[in-house]
C-alpha positions as CSV (number, residue, x, y, z in Angstrom):
1,X,-16.6,19.7,10.8
2,X,-13.7,21.2,12.7
3,X,-10.7,22.6,10.9
4,X,-8.2,20.0,12.2
5,X,-10.6,17.2,11.2
6,X,-11.0,18.7,7.7
7,X,-7.3,18.7,7.3
8,X,-7.0,15.1,8.4
9,X,-9.8,14.0,6.1
10,X,-8.7,16.1,3.1
11,X,-8.3,14.2,-0.1
12,X,-4.6,15.1,-0.3
13,X,-3.9,13.9,3.2
14,X,-5.8,10.6,2.8
15,X,-4.0,9.9,-0.5
16,X,-0.6,10.6,1.1
17,X,-1.5,8.3,4.0
18,X,-2.6,5.6,1.6
19,X,0.6,5.9,-0.4
20,X,2.6,5.5,2.8
21,X,0.7,2.4,3.7
22,X,1.2,0.9,0.2
23,X,4.9,1.7,0.3
24,X,5.1,-0.1,3.7
25,X,3.4,-3.0,1.9
26,X,0.5,-2.7,4.2
27,X,2.4,-4.2,7.1
28,X,0.0,-4.0,10.0
29,X,1.4,-2.3,13.0
30,X,-0.6,-2.0,16.2
31,X,-3.9,-2.1,14.4
32,X,-3.1,-4.9,12.0
33,X,-4.8,-3.0,9.2
34,X,-3.6,-4.1,5.7
35,X,-3.9,-2.1,2.5
36,X,-6.9,-4.3,1.5
37,X,-8.8,-3.7,4.7
38,X,-7.9,0.1,4.6
39,X,-9.3,0.4,1.1
40,X,-12.5,-1.4,2.0
41,X,-13.0,0.8,5.1
42,X,-12.3,4.0,3.1
43,X,-14.7,3.1,0.3
44,X,-17.4,2.2,2.8
45,X,-16.8,5.5,4.6
46,X,-16.8,7.5,1.3
47,X,-20.3,6.1,0.5
48,X,-21.5,7.2,3.9
49,X,-20.0,10.7,3.5
50,X,-21.5,11.1,0.0
51,X,-24.9,10.1,1.2
52,X,-24.9,12.9,3.8
53,X,-23.9,15.7,1.4
């Protein structure tokens, strides 16, 4: 994985992004992604990442 991608996908960065979305009450912008949808997507992706380790 490339260094910029590792920084983007770091636990600290993803947690900070999630907190910003929650603080914004999950108001969808251009992508209409709510907090609930985001959590489902992240959990699904986490399972995929763990299965490749």
